[in-house]
Every structure is written in C-alpha cells, then in structure tokens.
N, C-alpha and C positions, 0 to 999 in steps of 0.2 A: 140369539144368533143361530141357534140350532132349530131345525124344523121338527126334531123329535128323535128320541133314542129308543130303541127297542132292546131291552135287556132280557137276557135269558132266552130260552127257546119258546117260540109261540106254541100255544096249545094245539093248534091244528093249522100248520102251514100248508097252503094249497100244494098239491102234488104237481110237479112239472111234467108236461108231455115230452115225448122223445125229441121232438123238434126243438123245444126250448132248451133241453139238456144239451143237444148238439150245438146250438148257438152259443151256449155258455162255454162249452169245452173248446169252441173255435175262437173265443176271445183271446187276443194276443196283445193288442195295442189299444191305447186310450182313444177316445173319440176326439175329432178335431176341435170340438167345442172347449176341450180342456186347454188348448193353446190360447184360445180367445180369453179364457178366464185368467191364464197366466199373464197375458199382456195387460189386461185390466188391472190385475193385482200389482204388477210391476210399475204401472203408471202412478199409483198412489205412493210409491216409495220416494218420489221426488228426485233429488240429484243422484241417487243410487240406481235410478231406472235402468241404465244400460247394463250394469253388472247383474242386477236381479233378473232382468229379462234374459241375459245370456245364460245364466245358471238355470232358470226355469225352462228355457228353450232346449237346452241340452238334456234336462230331465225328461221333458216331453218326448224328444226324439229317441231316447234310449229306454223309455219305460216299457216293460213287457210283463205280461201276466200269463200264467198257465194254470188252468183248473183241470184236475184229473181225478181219478178214483182215490189216490193216496192223499192228496192235499192241494194246497194253493202255493204257488211260487210267484214271487214278484222280484224283478231285477231292474236296475237302472244305473246310469253312470257312464261317462265317457273316459275320464281320467282315472277315477277311482270307482271300480265296479262294485256295486252292492247287490246282494241277493238275500231274500228272506224266503224260507220254505217252512210252511206250517202244515203238519198233518192234521186231519180233521179231529182226531182224538185229543189233540192238545188245545183246540179252540174252546174257549169258555163262553165267550159273549161276542155278539155282533151288534153294532150300532149303525144306524143311518143318520148322517148329519149333513146339513147344507145351510149356507148363509143366503142372504137375499140375492146376491149376484149369481150364485150357483143355481138357485131356483129359477131365476130369470133365464139362464142359459139351458135349463133342463138337466143340470148335473147335480150330483150329491156325492158324498164320500161314504165308504163302507169301512168302519173302524173295527178291526178284528183284534180281540184281546185273548190272551192265554193266561194260564195260572202262574205266570212268571213272578208275580208279586209286584209288578210295576203298575202304576196307575195309568200310564200312557198305553195307547194301542200298540200292539206289536207290529201290525201291518195296516197301512192306510191305502185302500183301493180307491182310486179316483179316476175320473174320466170315462166311466162306463155309464151308459144310459139305462140299462136294464138292471139296476141295482136290486130291486125287489126280487126279481127272478134269480139273480146271483145269490142273494141272501137265502132264499128258499132252497136253492140248490145246495148251498153249504150246510144249512140246517139238516137237510135230508141226509147228507153224507156224515154229519156229526152224529146223528142218531144211529146210523149204521155202524160207524166206527166204535161207538160206545157199546152197542149191543154185541159186536164181535169181540171187543175187549172183555166184556163181562162173561161171554161164553168161554173164553180161554182161561179164566180164573178158576182154580179148583174149588169145587163146592158151591159154585154160583149157579143161580137159576135165572133165566131170562123171564121178564114179566110177560104173562100171557095176555094178549089183547082181548078186551071185553067187547062182545058184540052188543049192539044197541038193545037187542031183545033181552039180554042178560042184565042190563043196567038196573031194571026195576027189582029183579031178584037180588042183585048185589046190594042195592040200597036197603031192602027189607032185611037182609041178613046182617048188614052192618047195624041197623037199628036194634035188632034182636041182641046182638053182641053188646051193644051199648047198654041195653037194659040189664043184661046179665052182669056186666061189670059194675053197674050202679047197685045192683042187689048185693053183690059180693062186698062192695065197699061199705054198704050200710050194715051188713052182718059183722064185718070186722070192727066197725066203730061201736057196735053194741057190745062186742066181746071185751072191749077195753074198759 
C-alpha cells in the first residue's frame, strides 16, 4: 500500500533554488485533487458515505499549512479547531507514502515524526503535489536547526565540511589510524 518510505536524512538532498523555496513558503492550502481523493474514499464507506464525506469536506475546506524558518504548522477543523506546530529541531524522520488511488491522482502524504515516543506520525501533510521539494526543504531546515542547536551547546564543535579534494587524504589518514590501532591491539595481546 505504500509507495516507499524514506527514513532518516538523505545523504545528499538536492538543494532547492530560491524560486522553489518561495513556492513552498507560499503553500497554504491543499490541492483540489485532495477533495477528489476524499470523495472516492468516502464512496467506499457504503452507508456512512454522507457522514464521512461531510467530515472530509470540512477537513479539506479548513486545512491550512505554513512552512517558515522556525517550523511547520498545520491546522484544520470547523467546530473543533486543531493545530500542530513542529519546529525543525524536533523533527526526527520524514516519510513519503501513497496508495494506488493517491498515485493515480498524483498525490502522496508526507508523514513527519518526532522523538515523542509514538509510533504514529506527529503530522500528516497531504494534498500537496510537490512533496519531494517540501521534504527537501524540511531536511535542509532540519540540518540547519541541528547545527544551530549544536553551536549553542557549551563545548560543542560543529563538523567541518570535507571538500572532495580532501576525501582521498582523509581516507588515507583513516587507513593509517586503523593500522596503528591494529598494531597497538596486537602488542597488547602479546603482553598478556
């Protein structure tokens, strides 16, 4: 039923250009295809169709998103308003999921998990067509939030990015360290 889940942060998420970031920041409402999905979903509920459709229609009409530098906010509800706000530093994992009907409509869901200890996603972003770009936007903010958090901790050092030219030097240094550790281990075993 799922098209795939991407756990953890990707090794090298493509950087977004300024126009893509502006489009993501401007996202406020779900795409109209989500309403079509809700109608199809409510049709399979049989006799409960009118009630399920009414609930999902109200959810669609009131669903709002906000992506900013601090985090992601999602709100919905007509009678009982619900709002979820997650800062990028709290986000642990992001999954993309879609069933066959969602793929047919060009939709998928972005499931955002935090370290709350719950197995369920804390936030389910649905009804957006550019979910890969949204995921990459969020990953970039997550990395920035973690780096800023590490910088504010006393005694912490930020990892220094390694240039591609230095990769060979780093690899040879690590091999040399591994040989030295192996030599020390063998000397310690001889001493016993």
